[in-house]
N, C-alpha and C positions, 0 to 999 in steps of 0.2 A: 301352150296357153290354156288356162281353164275356160270351159265353155259357160258363158253366163246363161242362167235360166231364169225365166219369169213365169211363175205358176199362177194359174187362175185362182182367184180368191173367193169366188162364189160358184155355186153349181150352174147358174145361168151363164156366166162367162165361160165355164168349162164346156158346156153344151154348145155354145156359139162357136167356140174354136173348133170343136169336132165337126160341126156342120159345114165349116168353111174348107175342110180338107177335101180335095178332089179325088183322092185315092183311098183304098181300103185302109182302115186303121191298123197300125202295127203296135207292138209293145211300147216302142218309144213314143208314138203319138198318144197312147193312152196315159202315159206318165208325163206327157208334155216335155220330152227330153230329146236331145240330139244324140245320134248314135255314137258320138265321140265323148259322151258324158262320163263322169267318174263314178266310182262305186258310191261315194258319198252323195252325189247328185241323185242317184237311184234311190238310196235309202231316204233321203230328205223328201223326195217327191212322193214316195210310197206313204210315208207317215202323214204327209200333208193331205193327200187325197183320201187315205183310209179314214182319217178323222172327219173330213168333209162329207163323205158319203155314208158314214156309219149311221144306222137307224137312230141312235141316241142323239146324234147331231141334227139329223133331218126331221126327226119326229115321227117317221114312218119308214116303211120298207120300199118306198117308191124308187129309190136309187140303189137298191141292193144289187142290181145287175151291173151297175158301174163299179161298185165295190168289188164284185167278183172279178171283173176285168182287170182292175188295178192289182188285185192279189195275184192273178195269173201272170201278169206282166212282171211283177216284182219277183215272183218265184223263178222265172226264167232269167231275167237280167241280173239278179243278185248272185247267181251261180256262175262262176267263171266258165266252166265247161259248157253249160247250157247256153250262155250268152254267145260264146264264140260259134257254137253250132248254129244258133239262130241267125247270127250276123252273116255267116257263110251262105246259108240258105236264102237269105233276103238280099244278098249282094251288097252288104255294107262295107266290104273290104275290097281293095284291089288285089291282084294275084300275089304281088310281092309281100304285102302285109299279111295276107292270108297264110302263105307258107311259113312266114316267121312266127305267126301266132300258133299255127298248127303244131310246129315242132315243139314249142314250149309247153303247150297244153298236153300234147301227146306224151311227152316225158313225165309230166306231172300225173296224168291219169294212169299210166303204166305203173308208176311208183305206188300210187294209191291202191291199184288193183292187187299188186303183190303183197302190200302191207295188210290189206283187208284179209287176204287168205291166211297169211301168217298169224295175224292176231286172233282169228276165229277158228284156227285149226282144232284146238281142244274142244271148243263148243260143238263144232261140226261132228267130231268123233262121238261125243256123248249123244247127240241127236240121232245119228245113224244107228247107234246101238239101241237106243230107246225104240225107234221105229222097227228095228229088226226083231226085237223081243215081241212086239205087238203085231208083227207081220203087216206093218203099216206102209207108209209111203217113203220110199228110198230112191233118191236120184242117183242113178248109176253113172250117167254121163249127160252133160249138157254143153252144147256149143252155140256160140252166138257170133254172127258176122256174115261174111259172104260164103254161103254153103253150096254154091254152084259147082259143077264138075269141071275138072281140068280137061278131061277127054271123054265126053259122054258116049261117043261112038264106040270107044274101046271097052266099055263096061256093059256086060250082059245084064239083062233086067233082073236076074235072080241072084246076082252077086251083091253082098252087103256093102253099102257105101261106107268107106272108112276115111279117116282123116287124110290119108295120103292121096285120096281121089279128089279132094276139095281144092278149089282155087285159093280160098282165103282172101284177105285176112279174117281170122276169127279168134275168139278167146274161149277158154274153158270156164264155164260158170256153174260147175257142179256144186261146189261148196256154197256159192251165193244162193242158189235156188233152195238147197236143203235148209238153209237158215231162214228162208222166208215161209216155210211150211208152218201153219198154225192149226192146232187141233186135227192133225192128220190130213189137212187139205192145203193145196197150193192155189192161191187166187192171184192172178196178175191182170191188171187193168179192169177190175170189176166196176170201176167208175168211168171217168173220162179216159179215152185212149191216149196212152203216153208211150214214148219210146222205151224199150227195155233198157236202153243205154243209160237211163237215169236211175235205175234200181241200185240199191246199195252194193258196192263192190263191182259194178259193171262200168263199162264205157263202150261206145260203139266204134269198133275198129275201122269201119269203112269211112268214118268221118276223117280219118287221118291218113289212110292209104287208099289211093285211087283204085277203084275196082271197075274195070271196063264192063259195060253192059248191065250194071246193077246199081240201083239207087236206094235200095232198102235191104237191111239185114234180115236174116232169118234166125229163128231160135229152134234148135233141135233138143229134145229131151227124151232120154231113155231111162225108164224107171221101173221099179218093182212095187207091186201092191198085192198083198196077200200071196206073196211069193210068185206071182205071175208077172211076166215081162210085158211092158207097155212101151210105146214110143209115139211121138208126135212131132211134127215140124210145122211151125207157123211163121207168118210174116211179122215183122216188127209192128208194134202198136196193137197187136191182136189181143183179144180177151182170151185168157188161158185159165182153165180150171182142171186140176188133177186131184184124185184119179178120175178117169172116164172110161167106161166100158168100150167105147168106140176106139180107144187107143190100144186095146189088147192085141198082143202079137199071137197069131195063130200058127201052129206047126213049127214053133221055135225059129221061124225065119225073120230075122231082124233086118229091116231094109236099110237102116242108117239114116243120115240126113236127107230125107226124100222130099225136098222142096218141089213145088209145082214145076219150076223151071227145069229141075233135074229129070223129073218124070217125063216131061214133054220131050226132052232131048234124047232120052233112052228108049222112047216108044218106037 
């Protein structure tokens, strides 16, 4: 059955509804929607409130913060993957529905992941060749997901961490990151912090496969700049800028995916 929605018709009504909520506002509250709403409901609500809070309608920028909140809510809820991820985090599904949704979205995201790589293979090769000629920024290897160690006690501190040492799940995002380089620089999350899983050609594998003891993915990047080897591992949502002198590998010793959890276990 479709969920009937009744949207506020004035800014005053909207603000009154918000003030009557006893809990923190979520994206559905901001759009005055039920979590069971349809895609069309989301689209309709967004255009309704975007028009209401636009400076041209209000006559000033007093409600610009409301417009920003509406845009953020719409950006998440209008994207199937982002919406499922958001609903899972906020407990909007029971376990049975969650598993059913996860399987369908997981299959879709994996298909999009491989399609993205295939469709961009030629562009990727051209970009790498261009950076190679300029001795610029070349992503040699990039992994995203659960990068904790399977057996940290069995790995000596001077051994390079390889894929076989990692618990997973994780995905290879080498191609994706190379495509995001602009003017010889890679900038991720230079604005508001966002999960890397929402970048073009990415998805967050730990959203779909339970990873015991971890609730956040990590991103590992091994790269060349001016023919020197660099590497860095960061947590999801982090701000990343390449190249950085602090990422330089000394003595040709590549650590591999050295997340803080791995280093602590190997100490």
